Each structure stands twice: as structure tokens, then as C-alpha cells.
C-alpha positions, 0 to 999 in steps of 0.5 A: 131639058126633057120633053120640053121641060127645063129643071128649075131645081130638084130637092128644093128645101123650104121650112115646109118640107122638100119638093123633088123637082121644080121644072118649067115648060113655057109659061107653066111652073110645075112642082113634081112629087116623085114616088117610088114603089115596087109594084104598080098596085101600090102607086096611089097608096104611096101618096098622102094629103101631107104630100100635097100640102107641102107641095102647095106650101113650097109652091106658094113660098117659091112663087113669092120668092121668085115670081112676083107676077102671076105664073101658072102653076101645076102640080105633077106626080111621077111614079116609078115602079117595077124596075124603073117603069114610069108613070107621069100624071099631070095636073093632080089635085088630091 
């Protein structure tokens, strides 16, 4: 557990593709896309709408399989850049 997050799964694969991380913090299930780029100026160019569609599809699949009741879901992006600097964007929609 790191910063209050419990890792539920990493590299979670479904027929829709792979989700890098699924974590839980309190009553929120967070689906995380991790992106690496060499320079900070390229951060937002490394994310595509197809990434978000895959993340949403996997979230729906995971929720239907493991959480029949309603649970809050959030989508985050973690950027790793410039020799291991990290930027964590929470509650991202793109």
C-alpha cells in the first residue's frame, strides 16, 4: 500500500486490452494508465483516446465481474519522465 492505495491488480488483461494498474483507496476503485516519455514536454502527446476507451471498457468489465454493487470508479494517469520524475493526474477524462 502506498499513499493509502492498495494495489488490486497490475497488467490486468481482458479482451479489451491491458490496464496497467487497478488500485483501491477507501471506497474508490482507480484504473491507472502509466505512460513513460523521455521529456516532460511530450507528456500529453503520449495519451490517446484509444487508451481511455480501453481503460473504460476494462473498468466496466472488472466492475461487473467483481463488484456487483455500486462502487465509485476513477481514472488516473501516471506519467514517468526525465529519468524517473513522476506526475500523477487524478480523475482524468479525455
